C-alpha positions in Angstrom: 4.8 -19.9 -1.4 1.4 -19.3 -2.8 -0.1 -19.7 0.7 2.5 -17.4 2.1 1.6 -14.8 -0.6 -2.1 -15.1 0.3 -1.5 -14.6 4.0 0.7 -11.6 3.3 -2.0 -10.2 1.0 -4.7 -10.5 3.7 -2.4 -8.9 6.3 -1.6 -6.1 3.8 -5.3 -5.4 3.3 -5.9 -5.1 7.1 -3.0 -2.7 7.7 -3.5 -0.6 4.5 -7.1 -0.2 5.5 -6.1 1.2 8.9 -3.4 3.5 7.5 -5.9 5.9 5.8 -8.0 6.5 8.9 -5.7 9.3 10.2 -6.3 11.2 7.0 -9.8 12.0 8.4 -7.9 14.8 10.1 -8.5 16.8 6.9 -11.9 17.5 8.5 -10.3 19.6 11.2 -8.8 22.1 8.7 -5.4 20.8 7.5 -4.6 21.0 3.8 -4.2 17.7 1.8 -0.6 18.6 1.2 0.2 19.1 4.8 -1.5 15.8 5.7 0.2 13.9 2.9 3.6 15.3 3.7 3.3 14.3 7.4 2.3 10.8 6.4 5.2 10.5 4.0 7.6 11.7 6.8 6.2 8.9 9.0 6.6 6.5 6.1 10.2 7.6 5.6 10.9 7.1 9.3 9.4 3.7 9.4 10.8 2.5 6.1 14.4 3.2 7.2 13.9 1.5 10.6 12.0 -1.7 9.7 14.6 -3.0 7.2 17.4 -2.1 9.6 15.7 -3.9 12.4 14.9 -7.0 10.5 18.1 -7.5 8.4 20.5 -4.6 9.0 22.0 -1.8 6.8 24.8 -4.0 5.6 22.3 -6.5 4.1 20.4 -3.7 2.4 23.5 -2.0 1.1 24.8 -5.3 -0.4 21.4 -5.9 -2.1 21.2 -2.4 -3.6 24.9 -2.5 -4.8 24.3 -5.8 -6.6 21.3 -4.4 -8.5 22.0 -0.6 -8.9 19.6 -0.3 -11.9 16.7 -1.0 -9.6 17.4 2.1 -7.4 16.0 4.3 -10.2 12.9 2.2 -10.5 12.4 2.3 -6.7 12.6 6.1 -6.6 10.2 6.3 -9.5 7.7 4.1 -7.7 8.0 6.3 -4.6 7.3 9.4 -6.7 4.1 7.7 -8.1 3.1 6.8 -4.5 3.5 10.4 -3.3 1.2 11.8 -6.0 -1.4 9.1 -5.5 -1.4 9.5 -1.7 -2.0 13.3 -2.1 -5.0 12.5 -4.4 -6.5 10.1 -1.9 -6.5 12.9 0.8 -8.5 15.1 -1.6 -10.8 12.1 -2.3 -11.4 11.5 1.4 -12.1 15.1 2.0 -14.6 15.4 -0.9 -16.5 12.0 -0.8 -15.4 10.3 2.5 -13.3 7.3 3.4 -16.1 4.8 2.8 -16.5 5.8 -0.8 -13.0 6.8 -1.8 -11.4 3.5 -0.8 -13.2 1.2 -3.3 -12.8 3.7 -6.1 -9.0 3.9 -5.9 -8.9 0.2 -5.3 -9.6 -0.2 -9.0 -5.8 0.1 -9.2 -5.7 -3.7 -9.3 -7.2 -3.5 -12.8 -4.4 -1.2 -13.9 -1.8 -3.4 -12.3 -3.3 -6.5 -13.9 -3.0 -4.9 -17.3 0.6 -3.9 -16.8 1.4 -7.4 -15.4 0.0 -9.0 -18.6 1.6 -6.6 -21.0 5.1 -6.3 -19.5 5.7 -9.5 -17.4 3.7 -12.2 -19.2 1.4 -12.8 -16.3 -1.6 -15.1 -17.1 0.2 -16.3 -20.3 -0.4 -20.0 -20.4 -3.0 -19.9 -17.6 -5.8 -22.4 -17.6 -9.3 -21.5 -18.7 -10.5 -21.6 -15.2 -7.9 -19.1 -14.0 -8.6 -16.8 -16.9 -12.3 -17.0 -16.1 -11.6 -16.1 -12.4 -9.6 -13.1 -13.5 -12.1 -11.8 -16.0 -15.1 -12.3 -13.7 -13.2 -10.7 -10.9 -12.3 -7.7 -13.1 -15.9 -7.3 -14.2 -17.0 -7.4 -10.5 -14.6 -4.7 -9.5 -15.7 -2.4 -12.3 -19.4 -3.0 -11.5 -18.8 -2.3 -7.8 -16.9 0.9 -8.5 -19.8 2.1 -10.6 -22.2 1.3 -7.8 -20.2 3.1 -5.2 -19.8 6.1 -7.4 -23.5 6.2 -8.0 -24.1 5.9 -4.3 -22.3 9.2 -3.8 -24.2 11.0 -6.5 -27.5 9.8 -5.2 -26.8 9.6 -1.5 -27.0 12.1 1.3 -25.8 15.0 -0.7 -23.5 16.2 2.0 -20.5 16.6 -0.3 -22.2 19.0 -2.8 -20.2 20.4 -5.7 -17.0 18.6 -4.5 -18.3 15.1 -5.5 -17.0 15.1 -9.1 -13.5 16.3 -8.1 -13.4 13.8 -5.3 -14.3 10.9 -7.6 -11.7 12.0 -10.2 -9.1 12.3 -7.4 -9.8 8.7 -6.3 -9.6 7.4 -9.9 -6.4 9.3 -10.5 -4.9 7.7 -7.4 -6.0 4.3 -8.8 -4.1 4.8 -12.0 -0.9 6.1 -10.2 -0.9 3.2 -7.7 -1.7 0.6 -10.4 1.3 1.8 -12.4 3.5 1.9 -9.3 3.4 -1.9 -9.2 5.5 -2.2 -12.4 8.7 -1.3 -10.5 7.7 -3.7 -7.8 7.4 -6.6 -10.1 10.6 -5.6 -12.0 12.5 -5.6 -8.7 11.4 -9.1 -7.7 12.1 -10.6 -11.1 15.6 -9.4 -10.5 15.8 -11.1 -7.1 15.8 -8.0 -4.9 14.6 -8.3 -1.3 11.4 -6.2 -0.5 13.2 -4.7 2.5 15.9 -3.3 0.2 13.5 -2.1 -2.4 11.4 0.0 0.0 14.5 1.7 1.4 15.2 3.3 -2.0 11.5 3.7 -2.6 11.0 6.1 0.3 13.6 8.5 -1.1 11.4 9.1 -4.1 8.2 9.5 -2.2 9.7 12.0 0.4 11.4 14.2 -2.2 8.3 14.2 -4.5 6.0 15.0 -1.6 8.1 17.8 -0.4 8.2 19.3 -3.9 4.4 19.0 -4.3 3.8 20.5 -0.8 6.1 23.5 -1.4 5.1 24.3 -5.0 1.3 23.6 -4.9 0.6 23.9 -1.2 1.2 27.7 -0.9 5.0 27.8 -0.7 7.5 26.8 1.9 6.6 29.5 4.5 2.9 28.8 4.3 3.6 25.0 4.7 5.9 25.6 7.7 3.3 27.7 9.4 0.6 25.1 8.8 2.8 22.3 10.1 3.6 24.4 13.2 -0.1 25.0 14.0 -0.8 21.3 13.4 1.8 20.2 15.9 -0.7 18.6 18.3 -2.0 16.2 15.6 1.2 15.4 13.6 1.8 12.3 15.6 -1.4 10.7 14.3 -0.3 11.3 10.7 3.1 9.8 11.4 1.2 6.9 12.9 -0.8 6.5 9.7 2.4 6.4 7.7 3.8 3.8 10.1 0.7 1.6 9.6 1.0 2.0 5.8 4.6 0.8 5.8 3.6 -2.4 7.6 0.8 -2.9 5.1 3.0 -2.1 2.2 5.7 -4.5 3.3 3.2 -7.3 3.4 1.9 -6.2 0.0 5.5 -6.3 -1.3 5.9 -9.9 -0.3 2.5 -10.7 -1.7 3.5 -9.2 -5.0 6.8 -11.1 -4.9 5.3 -14.5 -4.4 1.9 -14.1 -6.2 2.6 -11.5 -8.9 0.8 -8.2 -9.6 -2.4 -9.8 -11.0 -3.0 -11.8 -7.8 -1.2 -10.1 -5.0 -2.6 -6.6 -5.5 -6.3 -7.6 -5.7 -5.9 -9.6 -2.5 -4.3 -6.7 -0.6 -7.2 -4.6 -2.0 -9.4 -6.2 0.5 -8.4 -3.2 2.5 -11.7 -1.9 1.2 -13.4 -4.0 3.8 -11.2 -2.5 6.6 -11.5 1.0 5.2 -15.3 0.5 5.3 -15.0 -0.7 8.9 -12.9 2.3 10.0 -15.1 4.8 8.1 -18.5 3.4 9.1 -17.9 1.9 12.5 -15.3 4.3 14.0 -16.1 7.6 12.3 -19.8 7.0 11.6 -19.7 8.0 8.0 -22.9 6.2 7.2 -24.8 7.3 10.3 -27.0 9.8 8.4 -27.1 8.0 5.0 -30.4 6.9 3.7 -31.3 3.2 3.1 -30.5 3.3 -0.6 -27.1 4.8 0.0 -26.2 2.2 2.6 -27.4 -0.7 0.4 -25.3 0.6 -2.5 -22.2 1.0 -0.4 -22.5 -2.5 1.2 -23.4 -4.3 -2.0 -20.7 -2.5 -4.0 -18.1 -3.2 -1.3 -19.1 -6.9 -1.1 -18.9 -7.3 -4.9 -15.5 -5.7 -5.0 -14.2 -8.0 -2.3 -15.5 -11.1 -4.1 -14.0 -9.9 -7.4 -10.6 -9.4 -5.8 -10.8 -12.8 -4.1 -11.7 -14.5 -7.4 -8.6 -13.1 -9.0 -6.3 -14.0 -6.1 -7.5 -17.6 -5.9 -6.4 -18.3 -9.5 -3.3 -20.2 -8.5 -0.7 -20.3 -11.3 -0.4 -23.4 -13.4 2.8 -25.0 -14.6 2.4 -23.4 -18.0 2.0 -20.0 -16.5 5.0 -20.5 -14.2 7.1 -21.3 -17.2 6.0 -18.1 -18.8 7.1 -16.2 -15.6 10.4 -18.0 -15.9 10.8 -16.6 -19.4 10.1 -13.1 -18.1 12.7 -13.6 -15.3 15.2 -14.8 -17.9 14.6 -11.6 -19.9 15.3 -9.4 -16.9 18.5 -11.3 -15.9 19.9 -11.2 -19.4 19.1 -7.5 -19.7 21.0 -6.6 -16.5 23.6 -9.3 -16.6 22.3 -11.1 -13.4 22.8 -14.7 -12.5 19.6 -16.6 -13.5 19.9 -19.4 -11.0 20.5 -17.1 -8.0 17.6 -14.9 -9.1 15.3 -17.9 -9.5 16.2 -19.0 -5.9 15.5 -15.4 -4.7 12.1 -15.5 -6.4 11.4 -18.7 -4.4 12.3 -17.1 -1.0 15.8 -18.8 -0.8 18.8 -16.6 -0.3 22.5 -17.3 -0.7 24.6 -18.3 2.4 26.6 -15.0 2.3 23.6 -12.7 2.7 21.9 -15.1 5.1 24.9 -14.9 7.5 25.3 -11.1 7.5 25.0 -9.6 11.0 23.5 -6.3 12.2 26.0 -3.6 13.4 25.8 -1.3 16.3 24.6 1.6 14.2 21.6 -0.4 13.1 20.2 -0.3 16.6 21.0 3.4 16.7 18.9 4.0 13.6 16.0 2.1 15.2 16.4 4.0 18.5 16.3 7.3 16.5 13.1 6.3 14.8 11.5 5.5 18.2 12.7 8.8 19.6 11.1 10.7 16.8 7.7 9.1 17.6 8.2 9.7 21.3 8.9 13.5 20.7 5.9 13.8 18.5 3.7 12.1 21.1 4.4 14.8 23.6 1.7 17.5 23.5 -0.5 15.4 21.2 -4.2 15.4 21.7 -7.0 13.3 20.3 -8.6 15.2 17.3 -12.0 16.7 17.9 -13.8 14.2 15.8 -16.7 11.9 16.8 -15.2 8.4 17.1 -16.4 5.1 18.5 -13.6 4.0 20.8 -15.0 0.5 21.3 -14.8 -0.3 17.6 -11.4 1.4 17.4 -10.0 -1.0 20.1 -11.5 -4.0 18.4 -9.9 -3.1 15.0 -6.6 -2.4 16.8 -6.6 -5.9 18.2 -7.2 -7.3 14.8 -4.2 -5.3 13.5 -1.9 -6.9 16.1 -3.2 -10.4 15.4 -2.7 -10.0 11.6 0.8 -8.7 12.1 1.7 -11.7 14.3 0.3 -14.2 11.8 1.9 -12.6 8.7 5.3 -11.8 10.2 5.5 -15.2 11.9 4.9 -17.1 8.7 7.4 -14.9 6.8 10.1 -15.6 9.4 9.5 -19.3 9.5 9.6 -19.8 5.7 11.9 -17.1 4.4 13.6 -15.2 7.3 12.0 -12.1 5.6 13.5 -12.9 2.2 
């Protein structure tokens, strides 16, 4: 299961890296609230269709009904995501995709701290594993400082918006790092990631709509902006769609590796964010040599730090500590310990494994496809300079990573 978690973490990094590329549309005049709301709407559409397609609404309903206390935690996680995603749009607008990505990826430090304090992660770990985690943490901090300095001493194209952009990226880091607490709590209770994300999306859509209408100029202003942005809304929905695929892989990585290991591995999305920003959108085309060296060195150090943390495979003593955390959760919510332990290992009971999809499940999936088809009509490519050769190459990589990750999940757990 450790290998499965690693594969899911890598696939998550690739898809999460691609999902932020459409937010470059902020450069053509859309407000961060409008962009984030459209992305969340795309996320909502994809989140309700993927679980339905893979396991069916009956399966999801059974899982949520068995653990109703987790619905509140899932909605809370969705609210945190909505706020963080809005902050990332501001960060991308002010400092660029290449710089914003590594700064908000320090969320793995926040997640690591919560995992240690709340879920006994790393308790009983070997000295070698502790050393990997500490060195990886230091590497991530150093790289974040380097990347922040590269903005302040770089091309100067962002002007007075640099500091707000950096603060927005760091704020998103804290929000996303805290969001993983409900993730881990859900999987210590034996919930399937597909069920968790179904409730999760309710929190993010409601929160994002509230933010957009209260802070984005009011309902009428938002409606007018969305109407004028009709030709590019499809791309934002597509960004949300890509994010859902990446997040599902991240959910499975968190389930099978824990917060401290799964999140840093998925944070290799920094590499893919850098690829989209530099190769497709040409963000470093006019940067000086010092700026480029700082960005490349900082990104490399951050990736190495995240990999050092993720390769610290849990020892028997640490697994025993995790079992104690699992026992605490099952006792608190009157769950069956043995069934929950099997669920943590990717083994589901015969009743849920035999549940069939119903006709309305296919209707839900068809409705999601129809929404994307309608939005595609009248859509045009944004007036941004893009390298389509690199875009095609990165799109092929997305497909290959999806096939590898989904295929392994199906063979080992049937998406459980």
